[in-house]
Residue, then its C-alpha position, 0 to 999 in steps of 0.5 A: m387612576t384615582l377618582i381625582t385624576v378621573l374627575e380632573r380629566r372629565f372637567a378638562m374634557k368639558d372645558l375643551g368641548k365648551t371652547i370648541a363649541k364657542h369658537r364654532k358658533d363664533h364662526k357661525l358653523k353648525q356641528s354638521q358643517l364642521a363635520i363636513e369641513l373636517e373632510k378637507y383634512d381627510i377626517y370623517v366624523k358624524p355631527n353627533t361626534v362633534s356633539a360628543w366632543e362639545s359635551g365632554l363625552s369624548q374628545p378629538n384626537s390630536r389630528q382632529l384637534l389640529a384640524i379643528l384649530s385650523l378651521i376655527h382660526i386658532s393658530e396657538p393652542t394656548r388660546l384654547l385655555 
């Protein structure tokens, strides 16, 4: 993987995280509340995991992302862009 690819991926992760944070806040959810809401989808994460997603340190897997989209009422993933 080239340095440019690594940097591009890092920026994409940060953008996804910022988008998750924005929509979470729009729905007046704390990170801990989002983590609890994800349990309805049999997804068990800690609030610091949500923080890592939002800061771009990691990203949710596809199953987690689909659950997040459902919780923040995004029916089209293109709205994340």
